N, C-alpha and C positions, 0 to 999 in steps of 0.2 A: 796280732792285729785286733783292734777293738771290734766288738760285736754289736749288732743292733738287737732291739727288743721286738720279737715277733708280735707281742701284744700291741705295741705302739703302731706297728705297720697295719695290723688289722683294724685298729681304731681309726687310723687315717683313711683307709679305703672304704670303711663302712660309712664315712661321711663325705666322700669325694663326690663331686657333681657327676651324675650319671649321663654323660654326653660324650661326644667324640673328643671334646677338648679336655675334659677333666682327667681321664686316665693318661692323656698325653702331657699332662702338666702344663697346658697352654692357657689355662684360665687366668684371669687377672692381668692380662697384657693388652686388652682392648682389641684383640684379633677378631675378625668375623669368623663364623663357623666354617666358612669355606676354606679357612687356613687348615683346619683339622682334616677336612675332606680331601684337600689337595695332598697333604702329607700321606694320608692313608692310601690314596690311589697310586701315588708314586712309589710308596713302599711295596704295594702289591705287585707292581711291575718288576721290582727287584726280586721278590719272592718267586714269581713265575719264571723269571729268567734263571735264577739259581736252580730251581727244580727241573727246568727244561734241560739244563746243562748236565744233569744227572739222568740216568736212565732208570731210576728207581720208581718214580711216580708216573703211572700211565695216564695218557690223555683219555678221560672217560668218554669224550665225544666220539672218539674213534675206536675205543675199546669198551663198549658198554657192558660186556660180560665180565670185565675184570673188577673184582671187589677190592676197593682200597679204603683204608681207614686212616683218618687224621685225628690227632689229639690236639686240641687248642687249650693250652694250659695257662690259666689266668686270663680268661676270655674277655674280661671287661664287659662292655655293653654289647658285644657280639658281632662287630663288623668283620673280624677275621673269620669267625665261625660261618657267617653268612657267605663270605667269599669262598671258603673251603668247601661249602656245600655244593658249589658248582663244579668242583674239581675232584671230589672224592665221593665214593659210594656212601660212606658213613663218617660222621663227624661227632666226636665226643668233646663237648665244650665244658670246661671245668672252671668254676669261679667261686671264690670264698667270701666275697663281699656281698652282704645282703642287698644293698641298694643297686649295685651293678648287676647282680644276678637277676633281679626283677626286670631290668631292661633287657638283659640277655634273653630271658624267657619270652618277653614280648616280641623281640625281634625275630626269634627263631621258631615261634609257635607254628608258623605255616610251613616250615621246612621239614618234610617227613624224614629226611636223612640226618637230622641234627638232634642229638640228645643233650640237654643241658643238665649239668650236675652241680648242685650246691655243695661244695666240698673243698677241703684243703688239698691242694695238689700233692702234698707230701703223703697223704693218706689214700689218694684215689688209685683204684685198681681197674684198669680197662678189662673188658671181657674177652677181647681178642687182640692178637698182635697188630701193631700199628705200622703204617708205611711212612707216616710223617708225624713227628711230635714237634709242635711249634710253641716256643716260649717267647712271647712278645713283651719284653720288659718285666720279667718275673724274677730272674736270678738276682737282680740288683737289690731285691728286698729279702733275700735269703742269706744267712751266714754261710761261710765256706763249707762247714760240715753238712748243712742241709742241702747245699748245691750238689755236693758229692753224693749224698744219699739218694737224692732225686735222680741224678744221672745214672747211677749204678742200677737203680730200679728200672729206669727206662731201657737200659741196655738189655736187660733180661726180657723185656716186653716187646722189643722190636721184631718185626718180621725179618726174614733173611735179607731183604733189600731195604729195610727201614732206615731212615735218617732222622736226625734231630736238627732243627733249625732254631737258633736263638737270635734275638734282636735285643741288644743291651747297650745302655749308655756306658761310655768309657772315658778315661782321662789319660792324658799323655804321660804324666809322671807317675809317682807312687799312688797306689790306691788310697781312696779317701772314704772314711766312715763318718756319716752324719747321724747323730742321735737326737732324740727329742720327739717333738710332734711329727716331724717328717723324718723318718729313719730310713736310711738307704746306704748302700755301699757302691761307690763308683770305682770300678776296678780298671786296672790297666789292661792292655791287650795281652801282655805277658802273664799277668795274673790269671786271666780267663783261660789262656792256652794251657797253663799248668793245671788248673782245675779240671779241664776237659781231659787232659792226658791222664791225670791221676784217677779219673773216673772210668777209664777204659775206652776212651774215644779217640779217634784220629780226626784232626781238624783239616777238612778238605779245602774249605774256602773261607777267607775272611774278606767281607765286602763292606766298604764304608757306606753308611746310610746317608747319602747326600741330601735327601728331603729333610731328614731330621736336622742335619747340620745347618741347612738353610733356615729352618724355622727357629732353631736354637740361637742362631745369630741374631734374629729379631728379638727373641726373649731376653738375651743378655744386653742388647742395646737398650731395650725399654727398661730393664732393671736399672741401668745407669741413669736413664732419664728420671725414673722415680726417686732415685737417691739424691738427685740434684735439684729437683723441682718440687716446690710445696704441693701437697696433695690437691689443694683447691684449684691449682693451675695446671694440673697434669694433662687434662683433656684426653684421657686414655682411649675412649672410643675413636676419636679423630686420629690420635698419634698411632694407635695400634693398626687401624685400617691403612693409614698412609705407609707405615713401615712394611706391612704385609705386601701391599701393591708394589712398593719399591723393590722388595726382595724378589718378587716374581719377575719384575721387568729387568732386573740386573743379574738374574740367575743365568749361568753359573759363575759369572765373573766375580760377583760379590764375595763368594766363598774362596775364590782362588787368590784374591789380593792378600789376605793375611798369610797364606802359605808362601806366596812369593816373597813377602817381606819377612818371613820367618817369625811371625807373631802368633803366639798360641791363643788364637781367638776363633771361635768361641771356646770357653774353658772346657765345656762338655762336648764330646763327640758321641757317635753311636755306630755300632757295627753289627752286621749279620755274620753269624758263625754257622757254617754247615758242617755237621759232625756225622761221622760214621762209627759204629762200634768197631773196635779193633777185633779182628777175627783170629 
């Protein structure tokens, strides 16, 4: 399988727009910022539900004396770190992009239980065992060997009840590697499962990321619009806002129609993977 160039990945994210839309790859479609906020809030509900289904992460509001540690790997601008700060005693937020790290620091500066680290996640060493390691769209920018190395390291750093939660874009067929300015690996579910098992983890839950799929439906529709309509006539702010509102009004039926018709749309999907170290 072809590999991506880590230098190209670093270059891209050092120049990405530091907003909730930029790291979500939702810039350039005319969507309002509320689209990114909606996706994050809905994804957070999924994360809370997945963790609640496991008895590994304690509710700090009812167990104030329980010290719990979360790693947020590839933190971006810090929305996840901020949310985890309400759920864990300590959050270690790791980001390797200079522009995103600046926003991460600004967002978390008032949170006493969050420490922001400007570092490559492959090199980062937490000071204490973690209860949750969260990877929100990180593994897709790592080659297989680096994914395995990272996960094997995390396995040794987990607390006795520690879990790893990954949120990654996926494809239905064979894995796809894109090189160049935007370098990424879109893996199949089977590819990810094999990587996780090879790294010493048991895959406990695979959960489709429906908010991502909804927003990706809009992105791919607007891509088709941009391909067919001259740039001067695209009216992206109007089309993007109208598309977003239409998706919200027709959700969840709009994403069920392609499935019912057995049409592979959108091309990209996204899944949460809840992993436990094999004991």
